[in-house]
N, C-alpha and C positions, 0 to 999 in steps of 0.2 A: 495249658492247653486242655489236659486232660483232667482236671479238678472235677468235673460231676462223676467221673470212674469211681471215685473215694465213695461213692453212697454206693450201697448193697442193692436198696431195691431200685436205681437209675441202671444197673448193670442187667438188671431181670427182666426189667420193664423193654431196656431198650433192645436187649437180644432177642427177647420173642416178638418186639414190633419189627425187627429188622426182617427175619422170616414171612410175618404177614406183610409187609410192603414187598415183598420177594412177591410172595404169591398175587397179590394184589394187582401189580404192574403187568404181570405174565397175563390174567384177565384182561386187563385194559388193554395189551396189543391185540389179543384174539380177540374180544369184541369189536373194537373198531376198525379190523380189517375184515372181518366177518361182514359186518354192516356194508364198507367201502365194497367189496367184492358184490354182498349180496344186491346190491342197488347202483353203484357205477358214481354216485353220487356224494361228493363230500360235504354238501349241505345235508345229508340226511346222517350222515356220520356227526356234525355236529350238534345235530336235533338229540342222537342218542347222550355227547356230553352233556347238553343242556337238560336233558330228563336227570343224570346222576347229578346236577347240582341244585334243579330248581328248588326241590324241596326245603334245599336250607333256608332259602329265603322264607319259607312260610313257616317252617317250621322252626328255624334258629332261633328266634328268642324261648320259644318252649325248650330248647336242648340247654340253653341259658341257664334259665331259672331254675330246672330241674337239677343241673349241674352243682348251681352256688347253697342249695338248698336242701340236696340227699345223699348219702353217702353215697361214694364214686361207686364201690365196688359191684353189688346188688345193678346198677345203671348198664356198667362193662360187661359184667356176665352176659346178660339181657342182648344186648347190642352186637356184643360177638359171635353169640348165639344165632342170633339173626342175618348175621354176614355168612356164618357159615350155611344156613339152610339155602341162602339166597343163591349162594355159588352151584352148592349141591343141587338146586333145580335150573340153574343154569348148564351146568355139565348133563342132564338129564335132554334138556330140550335140547344139545348139541348132540348126543350121541342117537335123539330120535327125531331125526330130520321128517320137516312137514313146512307144507306151506306157511301154516303158522308161527313159522318159528321166530319170524322179525319182528310180531306184535308182542310175542312172547319175550325178546330180549329187552324191548321197548319197555313193559312192564316190568321185567326184573329191574331194569336200571332206575327205572321211576322209585320203586319200593327202595332200592339198596341207597337212592341220595335221600330218602324220608329215615331209614335208617342211620345214615350219616348226620342227618343234621342234630338227630339228637345225640350222639356217641361224639362229636365233635368237641365241644364244648366239656365234656366231663373229661374226654382223653386229656386233653391240654391241661385241665386243672391238674387231672392226678399226675400227669407228667410231671408237673410244675413243683408235686407235693415229693418228690422223690430224691430233692436236693432241696439245700437251704438256700435264701434269696442270694447269697456271694457268690453260688455255683450255677446261678438260673439263668444267665448269661450265656456261660461256657453249654450249659444242657442243651439248649435252644441251639446253640451251634453244631451242636455235636448230635442231637436230631436230625437236622439238615442234613448231617455229613450222612448218618445213618441211610435218612429217606433216600439219600442218590445214591448211595451203597448200594440198596434194595433195588431201585429202580434199573440200576445198569444192570444187575445181576435177574432181576425179574426179565427186561426185557432182550438181555441175549438169549437164558435160556428159552423164554417165550417164543424167540424168533426161530430157534432151532425145533422147539415140539411142534409149533403150532405147523412147520413145514413138513417135518416128521410123519408127524401123526394127528394132527387137526386140533381143534381148540379143547375136544371134551376133556382131555389131561389138565390141560390150563386151569379150567374150570374146578375140576377135582381136590388138584392140589392146591387151589385157593382156599377151598373147603376146611380142609384140613389146618391148612396155616393160622386158622382166624383160631384153633381151638388149642395151640398154644399161647396163646394171649390169655385163655382163660388160664390155663397153668400156670402162668406167669402171674397174675391177679392172686392166684391162692396162695403161692411160696412166697409171695411180698408179706412181713411181718407187720401188724400194726405199728410197732417202734422203730421203725425203719422209716418211715413217713413224718413228715411234719407237718404243722398245724394249718396247714393251708387245704389240706385235703379235707378236713373237718368240715359239717355244716357250720355256718358262723350264724351268730343269734343278732349282729351288726344289725342296725333298723337299716343301714343301706343295700343290706341284702334282699330284705324286702320289697323294696321299692318297686312300683312296674317298669314298666319300659321307657316312661318318661322322665325316672331318676335317673337311668342311663344317659339319654340323651343331656338330660341338664350336665350330666357331669362331663360329657365331651365337649357341651359347647364352652367349658371352663377348660378345656384342652385344645387351644385353636392347632398346635402343633400337631397333636394327634392326628385331628380330623384332616387335615391338608395331607397328611399321611397316608389315612384310606381311601381321601379321593384321589391322590395319586397312584394307589395300589389297584383301585378299580380300573382306570383308563389304562393303565400297565396289562393287567390283568387282561383287561377286554381283547385290546389290539397286542398286543405284543407277548403274552403268554400263554395262548392257544396252538401251542407248538403240537400237537396231537392231530390238530386240523392241517396246518398248513405243510408240517413235514410230508403226512402221506399224500396231500393234493400233490406237493412237488416231486415227490415219489412216483405218483400214480401219472403225472401227467409229463413237463417238460424235460424232466430227469431221464425218463424211462427206465426206471429201476426196479420196479413192482415189489413184492413183500419182503422178496430179500433187501431192498436198498429201505424202503421203512425201516427193516427191523433196523440195519445198521444206523442208519440217523439216529433213531432211537437209543441203540446203544451209545451213539457217540456223544447227543445230548445227556446222556445220564454220566457219563463218563466227566462230562465239562462240568456238572453239578456236584460231583465228590469234587472236583477241584477248588467247588466255589465253596464246600462245607469246611473243607481245611482252610481256605480262606478267612473263614468267617469265624472259625475256632481260632486263629492266630491275633485276634482283635479284643484288644483288653475292653475297649467299647464299641460298640455298634450305632453310631449316631444317625442324624439326619443329615449331614454330609456325606457319609457313606450311603446313604439310600439314593441322595440325590445324583450321587457320582456315577453310582452301577446303573442307574436307572438312563442317565447320558450315554451311557457307554454302550448298552443292549441296545437303545434305540438305534444310535448310529450304526451299528455292526449288521442291524434287523434289514436295513436299507442297502445295505453292502449286497447282503445275502440274498436278496433278488435280484440282485445281476449275475448272482455266482454261475457258471456256464456248465458244470459238469457236477457229478454227486461228489467227487473228492473235497471240492473249492466249497461245496454247500455245506460238508460237514465239518471241515474246517472253519469256519464261521459259527458255526454250532458251538463249538468249545467255548470260547469266551461269553456267547450270549446266556449259555445255561448257567457259568461260575456267577455272571452277572444277578441272573435271576436268582439263585441261592442269596445272594448278598441281599438283594433285594426284598426278599421273604424274610430272612432273618431279622434284618434290621428293622422292618413294619412291625413283626410279633413281638421281636424285644422291646421297643419301643412303646409300644399298645399294652404291652402286658409291666414294665417298670414304670411309666409316665401315669398311671390311672390307679385307681384305690383297687388294695388286693380284694375289699369285701367284695366287689362289682367283679370279679378275675372270671366268673363263668360266663358273664353275661358282655363281659366285653372279647372275652374269644368268639362269642357268639356273633358279634359283630364284626369281628374279624373275618369268621366263616362265613358269614353272609356276604361281605367284600370279594372276595373268590368266587364264591358259588355266582353272584349275580354278574361278577365280569365273566366267567365262562358260559353260563346263561344265555347271556347278551352277545359277547363276542364269539363265540365257537359258531354260530348257525351265522352270523355275521360273515365272518371270515369263508365260513363255505361256502356261500352264497357270493359272496364277491370271487372268490376263485375258479366257482363257475362261469361268471359273468365277465370278468377284466381277467383272469387269469392268475395262478398262484403269483408268479412274480411281481405284475401290478401291485395286488393285494399286501404281499411283504414289507414293498419300498412305501406304499401309501400309509399301511396302518404305523411306519416306523418312524415317518414325518410328522404321523398325527404325536403318538408318544414322545417325541423328541419337545413339539412345542408344549406339550401337555407338564413333562419335565421341566421346563422352562420356567413357567407360568409358577408350577410349584417353589421353585427354586427361590423365585423371588417373593413369595408371600412368605416362606419362611425366614430368609435375609430378614423381611422388614418386620414380620414378628418378635424376633430373636434380637432384631441388630446387629447380628452378625454375619459377616458376606460370604457368600460359598466362591471358595478359594478356586481356580481355574488348576490348580498344582492339585488339589484332591483328587478331580477327575482325571488329572495325568497321574496321579498315583494307582489311584483305582483301576485304570486300564494297562499300566504296566503289572499291574499285581495280575488281572484277570488274564492278561494273557502268559505272565510268566507261570499260572499254574497250571 
């Protein structure tokens, strides 16, 4: 279950990333609640999320090519330093309030998204280089677990800090956390890394984006998985928006309720990370089963009458979300060419960014027009239909039926987790 931890580079990298993830989610909570309280608009908060992710659609391909062609260390140091500077600027903005605060938050969110677009593929490629191929699936699962733990700690600490001292301290702490990632990169020796991290001279690595598209067209299962991830991410994964809208609206729970729901969701992702780490193989059946379960539970969450019942529904939803993310990431990396790893990861990041950029404002607008409950139910029904269609396509392409027993097993495991 912890095979990846035998690698020194993975331990150093993962430890630093845990601290950075805690800081990032503290900042996410602070920014989201600040925008919602300043505008009283879930749609405005959705715009903030979109600004953070939209640059990945425009610059993700460039980030993927840089990850494939250049050494990872200088790129990582530069992007982490940029993130630290932007977090410090956000702290300064919050410390010196003025009428220009909201435009400044929007601008910093947009610039942060641009840095993330360049950072994402190289971080994914570098993380994969900290273990050998045999441990890659386990490393991805443990990475999801670390991300979930960082999220729960970040949301928990963030909720306490923002209520007691305001968002400035959150943003300053996040700035410091990026410096620890730089220190970890400096501490990892070259002999600790595997050849994947080295710039490859293979012809495939120097092909333009059309080469990647042609490569993916020859892998219809991967394309179907990415398409399903896009729909699930747009309508079933933008819980930053729907949790805040439910807390501020029909649940009448305010900032404390939003922090509680965020923490509960993060706790569910920890369970999902543990469940993913226990799987010897994360395949397409796991993806379909988890997608069906989370979609059905999202519909039920829309009818939750109270804060505690809504929070209870979020636990298996979050666990299933981690299974979905890890299964898609694993298949995309293992079922494609290693020479195109950076650009494949950029395509995966672009899928997630498009989902956030399109889904967050849409769900926010629907929450304002039709109400948060109706939004959750309608989106859950849409993702259920999309998952059923993807399951049929996958079964046809591989001639392997999607078994109902797999869905029941996934549901029992998520609930038990």
